[in-house]
Every structure is written in structure tokens, then in C-alpha cells.
C-alpha positions as CSV (number, residue, x, y, z in Angstrom):
1,M,137.1,72.2,111.2
2,D,135.7,71.0,107.9
3,D,132.2,72.0,107.0
4,F,131.3,69.1,104.7
5,L,128.0,70.6,103.6
6,V,129.4,73.9,102.5
7,T,132.4,72.5,100.7
8,P,131.9,71.8,97.0
9,K,132.1,68.1,96.1
10,G,132.3,65.8,93.1
11,E,130.7,62.4,93.0
12,L,132.5,59.7,91.0
13,H,130.7,56.5,92.1
14,V,126.9,56.7,92.4
15,H,124.2,54.4,90.9
16,F,121.2,56.3,89.5
17,N,118.3,54.2,90.9
18,G,120.2,53.6,94.2
19,A,120.6,57.3,94.8
20,L,116.9,58.2,94.4
21,P,114.8,59.3,97.4
22,P,112.8,56.2,98.5
23,E,109.6,58.2,98.6
24,I,109.9,59.0,94.9
25,V,110.6,55.3,94.0
26,D,107.6,54.2,96.2
27,R,105.2,56.6,94.6
28,I,106.1,55.5,91.1
29,I,106.0,51.8,91.9
30,V,102.5,52.2,93.5
31,E,101.4,54.2,90.5
32,N,102.4,51.5,88.1
33,N,100.9,48.5,89.9
34,S,97.5,47.4,91.2
35,A,97.1,46.4,94.8
36,D,96.9,42.7,93.7
37,R,100.1,43.0,91.7
38,L,101.9,44.7,94.6
39,N,100.8,41.8,96.8
40,E,101.9,39.3,94.2
41,I,105.4,40.7,94.0
42,N,105.5,41.0,97.8
43,Y,106.2,44.8,97.7
44,H,106.4,47.0,100.7
45,H,108.1,50.5,100.8
46,S,110.4,49.3,103.6
47,K,112.0,46.9,101.1
48,L,113.4,49.9,99.2
49,L,115.9,50.4,102.0
50,V,119.2,48.6,102.7
51,N,119.4,46.4,105.7
52,K,122.2,48.3,107.4
53,K,123.5,45.1,109.0
54,S,123.2,42.9,106.0
55,S,124.9,39.5,105.8
56,G,126.6,40.4,102.5
57,L,126.4,42.0,99.1
58,I,123.5,39.8,98.0
59,E,121.3,41.0,100.8
60,Y,122.5,44.6,100.4
61,L,121.3,44.5,96.8
62,K,117.7,43.3,97.6
63,P,116.1,46.7,97.0
64,W,117.2,46.4,93.3
65,E,114.4,43.8,92.9
66,F,112.1,46.7,92.9
67,L,114.4,49.5,91.7
68,R,114.7,47.7,88.4
69,L,111.0,47.9,87.8
70,I,111.0,51.6,87.1
71,P,110.5,53.8,85.1
72,I,108.1,52.6,82.5
73,N,107.8,55.8,80.5
74,K,109.7,59.0,79.8
75,V,107.6,61.2,82.2
76,Q,108.6,58.9,85.1
77,L,112.2,58.9,84.0
78,N,112.4,62.7,84.0
79,T,110.7,62.8,87.5
80,M,113.5,60.4,88.7
81,I,116.3,62.4,87.0
82,E,115.1,65.6,88.6
83,A,114.8,63.9,92.0
84,F,118.4,62.7,91.6
85,F,119.8,66.1,90.8
86,I,117.9,67.7,93.7
87,A,119.5,65.2,96.1
88,M,122.9,66.0,94.6
89,A,122.3,69.7,94.9
90,E,121.3,69.3,98.6
91,T,124.8,68.1,99.4
92,N,126.6,70.8,97.3
93,I,127.8,68.4,94.6
94,K,129.2,70.3,91.6
95,F,129.7,67.5,89.2
96,V,128.5,63.9,89.1
97,E,129.2,60.8,87.1
98,I,125.9,58.9,86.9
99,R,126.0,55.1,86.6
100,H,123.1,53.4,84.7
101,T,122.7,50.1,82.9
102,V,120.5,51.6,80.2
103,I,119.3,48.1,79.2
104,H,116.7,47.9,82.0
105,L,115.4,51.3,80.9
106,A,115.0,50.1,77.4
107,R,113.2,46.9,78.5
108,N,110.8,48.6,80.9
109,C,109.8,51.3,78.5
110,G,109.6,49.0,75.4
111,I,112.1,51.1,73.4
112,T,115.4,50.5,71.7
113,Y,118.7,50.8,73.5
114,L,119.5,54.0,71.6
115,E,116.2,55.6,72.5
116,A,116.8,54.7,76.1
117,L,120.3,56.2,76.0
118,D,119.1,59.4,74.4
119,W,116.1,59.7,76.8
120,L,118.5,59.4,79.7
121,L,121.1,61.9,78.3
122,E,118.4,64.4,77.4
123,G,117.0,64.4,80.9
124,M,120.5,64.6,82.4
125,T,121.2,67.7,80.2
126,I,118.0,69.4,81.2
127,Y,118.4,68.9,85.0
128,S,122.1,69.4,84.9
129,C,121.5,72.9,83.6
130,K,118.6,73.6,85.9
131,Y,120.6,72.6,89.1
132,Q,124.0,73.8,87.9
133,I,125.6,70.4,88.3
134,K,127.9,69.1,85.5
135,A,127.1,65.5,84.7
136,G,128.4,62.6,82.7
137,L,127.0,59.1,82.1
138,I,128.9,55.9,83.0
139,I,127.2,52.9,81.4
140,T,127.3,49.9,83.7
141,I,127.7,46.4,82.4
142,G,126.5,43.7,84.8
143,R,128.7,40.6,85.2
144,G,126.8,37.5,84.1
145,E,125.7,35.6,81.0
146,Q,124.5,38.7,79.1
147,A,127.6,40.9,79.8
148,M,128.9,40.4,76.3
149,D,125.6,41.2,74.6
150,H,125.2,44.4,76.7
151,I,128.7,45.8,76.1
152,K,128.3,45.1,72.4
153,L,125.0,47.0,72.5
154,A,126.8,49.9,74.2
155,I,129.7,49.9,71.7
156,T,127.2,49.9,68.7
157,N,124.9,52.6,70.0
158,I,127.3,55.1,71.8
159,P,128.5,56.6,68.4
160,L,124.9,56.9,67.3
161,S,123.8,59.0,70.2
162,S,123.1,62.6,69.7
163,S,124.7,63.3,73.0
164,Q,127.7,61.0,72.8
165,N,130.0,63.6,74.4
166,N,128.0,63.3,77.7
167,I,128.9,59.6,77.9
168,V,132.1,59.5,79.9
169,G,132.8,56.0,81.0
170,I,132.0,52.3,81.1
171,D,131.7,50.2,84.3
172,L,131.6,46.5,85.2
173,A,129.6,45.6,88.2
174,G,127.8,42.7,89.9
175,D,128.8,39.3,91.2
176,E,132.6,39.2,91.3
177,D,132.6,35.4,91.3
178,A,130.7,35.3,88.0
179,E,132.8,33.8,85.2
180,L,133.6,36.3,82.4
181,D,134.1,35.6,78.7
182,N,137.7,36.3,77.9
183,N,136.6,38.4,74.9
184,I,135.2,41.0,77.2
185,Y,138.6,42.5,78.0
186,N,139.2,43.6,74.4
187,L,135.7,45.1,74.3
188,F,136.4,47.2,77.3
189,K,139.7,48.3,75.8
190,K,137.8,49.2,72.6
191,C,135.6,51.5,74.7
192,K,138.8,53.1,76.0
193,H,140.8,53.5,72.9
194,D,138.2,53.8,70.2
195,L,135.4,55.6,72.0
196,G,137.6,57.6,74.4
197,L,135.7,56.4,77.6
198,G,137.1,56.0,81.0
199,I,137.2,52.5,82.5
200,T,136.1,51.8,86.0
201,I,135.7,48.2,87.3
202,H,133.9,47.1,90.5
203,A,136.7,44.9,92.0
204,G,137.8,43.7,95.3
205,E,134.6,44.6,97.0
206,T,133.8,41.1,98.2
207,G,137.3,39.9,99.0
208,N,138.6,38.7,95.6
209,V,141.9,40.6,95.3
210,D,142.6,38.9,91.9
211,N,139.8,41.0,90.4
212,I,141.7,44.1,91.2
213,K,144.8,42.7,89.4
214,K,142.7,41.8,86.4
215,A,141.0,45.2,86.3
216,I,144.5,46.8,85.9
217,T,146.1,44.2,83.6
218,H,143.2,42.9,81.5
219,F,140.7,45.8,81.5
220,E,143.2,48.7,81.6
221,A,141.1,50.3,84.3
222,D,141.6,53.9,85.1
223,R,139.7,53.5,88.4
224,I,138.6,50.8,90.7
225,G,135.2,50.7,92.4
226,H,135.5,49.8,96.1
227,G,138.8,47.9,96.1
228,T,138.2,47.2,99.8
229,C,140.3,44.0,100.0
230,A,143.4,45.7,98.6
231,K,144.5,46.4,102.1
232,N,145.4,42.8,102.5
233,D,147.8,42.6,99.6
234,N,150.9,44.8,99.4
235,Y,151.6,43.7,95.8
236,V,148.1,45.0,94.8
237,L,148.6,48.2,96.7
238,E,151.9,48.7,94.9
239,M,150.2,48.0,91.5
240,L,147.5,50.6,92.2
241,S,150.1,53.1,93.3
242,K,152.5,52.5,90.4
243,N,149.8,52.7,87.8
244,Q,148.0,55.6,89.5
245,V,144.7,53.8,89.4
246,C,142.3,55.7,91.5
247,V,140.1,53.8,94.0
248,E,136.5,54.9,94.4
249,V,136.1,54.4,98.1
250,C,132.5,54.0,99.3
251,P,133.0,53.5,103.1
252,L,129.4,53.4,104.4
253,S,128.3,51.1,101.6
254,N,131.2,48.8,102.5
255,V,130.2,48.8,106.2
256,M,126.6,47.9,105.2
257,T,127.7,45.0,102.9
258,G,130.1,43.7,105.5
259,A,133.1,44.3,103.2
260,T,134.5,46.5,105.9
261,N,134.8,45.4,109.5
262,I,134.1,48.5,111.6
263,A,136.4,47.4,114.4
264,K,139.3,46.9,111.9
265,G,138.6,49.9,109.8
266,H,138.6,50.6,106.1
267,S,141.5,50.5,103.6
268,L,142.1,54.2,103.8
269,Q,145.3,54.2,105.9
270,E,146.9,51.5,103.7
271,F,146.0,53.6,100.6
272,L,147.7,56.6,102.2
273,N,150.8,54.5,103.2
274,F,151.2,53.2,99.7
275,E,150.3,56.5,98.0
276,V,147.3,54.9,96.3
277,P,145.0,57.7,94.9
278,F,141.4,57.5,96.1
279,V,138.2,59.5,96.1
280,V,135.3,59.2,98.5
281,C,132.0,58.3,97.0
282,S,128.4,57.4,98.2
283,D,127.4,54.4,96.0
284,N,123.7,54.1,96.7
285,P,122.8,57.0,99.1
286,G,119.0,56.8,98.5
287,I,118.5,53.2,99.6
288,Q,121.2,53.6,102.3
289,E,119.5,56.8,103.7
290,T,122.9,58.5,103.7
291,S,124.7,61.2,101.7
292,L,128.3,61.9,100.6
293,I,128.6,64.1,103.6
294,D,128.1,61.0,105.8
295,D,130.9,59.2,103.9
296,Y,133.2,62.2,104.4
297,G,132.5,62.1,108.2
298,Y,133.4,58.4,108.3
299,C,136.6,58.9,106.5
300,N,137.6,62.0,108.5
301,K,137.4,60.0,111.7
302,E,139.5,57.2,110.4
303,I,142.3,59.1,108.7
304,I,143.9,62.5,109.2
305,I,144.2,64.6,106.1
306,P,144.5,68.4,106.6
307,N,141.6,70.3,104.9
308,F,140.0,66.9,104.1
309,S,137.1,68.0,102.1
310,K,139.0,70.7,100.2
311,N,141.7,68.3,99.2
312,M,139.1,65.6,98.3
313,Y,137.5,68.0,95.9
314,E,140.8,68.4,94.2
315,Y,141.3,64.6,93.9
316,Q,137.8,64.3,92.5
317,K,138.5,66.9,89.9
318,Q,141.7,65.2,89.0
319,Y,140.3,61.7,88.5
320,T,136.8,62.5,87.0
321,F,136.1,61.3,83.5
322,I,134.1,64.5,82.8
323,K,136.1,66.8,80.6
324,G,136.6,70.5,81.5
325,I,136.2,70.3,85.3
326,I,138.5,72.9,86.9
């Protein structure tokens, strides 16, 4: 029988603020705001947790109304980074790709994008060494009106960073129904071909299978975040398999957003049937009150893979954007 805690693991899809222990987030938010201000923004620590029976992705993401408010200085950022690595170490994660927008950090702290990037990378380096967990940064671009501005900021500043080698990928996330500027595709491909970054796209999480197709054909995605609705389209499953595009499966997150119907199961069996590569990930374990171990348990009940956790670690090493993982 698998011992999911003892087995080493890699984490390829986890959002920084969403992975933080809620008590750390609560302490910092309370520290930053007066009682009147907390009342004004209608804050309560319970709002940092996901409604596990949410009506959809919008409700699932409500904790981010408060998660986006922190940190407001470098000391708080380092407190958060250390808490993140402690949480990863507790589940025996050996390497992790950390997703962060960077732009919110810059705004909250009143610093430039480059300063925010270097603060983040500096803290990652310190605590990566302290807790013996290899780490790389994936910069997340939010779908929406400012997506073009944000990716241009990333492209301009990544080569200027003193720790550029620790930036491993670029991600597109957010409302999948939001209209995208057609020019964004070439900017993502510039990140891939000129900056050497891995491309991962949140696609097919909320039922729009065309976003998975575009991720492959327009963005040249190396990996797909979630990809839940692929199970309903054999052509897309064949595309994923043919192009060896790895799907970052986040089963418990998908259950909580309603993207996965518990009675009908996840897409895992279809991925196996079509030989679609996938890795199991945790997404937002802090606000979900879960860990990657729980996601492993869910998957192990749904599909039969001998030596599940050992084999999963090999897949994670194969598809990570972090160089030198063996």
C-alpha cells in the first residue's frame, strides 16, 4: 500500500497565496488594518476558506478578495514565503513550481515590478535552501483587460532580474470566458522561444473545451492547468496525447468548484485510456484546508496505477519546468 506522506513528491500547480496557512494570512491582514477598516471591508477569518460546496469558480475564488491585500512589505513577504515552504516540507515535497502574479505584490508594496520580482525570488532562494526544496517561479498572467500590459511587464523585466534562472514558466489564469487580445499568443510564444520559459495555460476548467485546443495551437502550451472537460471530447484527448501536453490535475479543487461531478468522477480514466500525460497537483491547499496527499488519495481511489505515488513522482520530474531535477 502507498504511504503518500513518506513518498517524495513534486508540486507543479500551486498558487502562492492560496497555499498559505489561513492563520498566517489572518494574522497579517489583522496586523495591517484597524478594526474599523476590517469592518469596512467586511473581513472575517472564515472568509479565507473555500466554500467546499461552492456554486462555481467565482464563489470558489472569493478568498482572493482578501489574499490579494497582502503582503505590504518585505518582512511580511518573507514570513509568507517561509510559511509556504514549511507547508510544502510537511507533505514531503522535494520540488515546487510557485505561481505568483507579481503585479499585486508590486502594487501592495509600492515598488516596481522588477523589485517585486527580485524580492520574491530572493525569499524563494533563502527558504528553498533552508527547507531543502528546489523551487522555480511561474509568473501568472490574469485573463482580462490588463493581460497584455502584465505580460509585457514580465517580458521586459525577466531578463533584468538578478535571479532570472529561477523563473521557469509563464501561466495564463482567470475567467476562461474573458476575451483575449489576439496579440497575446505571440507574446506567450516569445516567452517560450526567447526567454526559455515553460508555458502552462489554465484551460478547460469550467467547461470550455475550445480553450484547451487554443492552448495547444495558439499558445504552444507545454502543460494544461486542470483540463477537466477534456474527458468529453475525444479529439481534444487525442490532441493532448499526440502533442504530449501534460495536464496538471487538481482533483479536490475541481470538486470544490463543481468542475468535477463526484458521482461521475474526474477525467483521470479518460487520460489513461488516451495516454494523456498528467500530474497530480493541489492548486490552493491553504484555502482548501487540504494537501497534495489528499489529492493523491482521491486519485488512488478513482484509478488503479501500481505504485501510484512512486510513478507520479517520476511523471512530476519528467514534466517540471525546473532544470536539473533527477
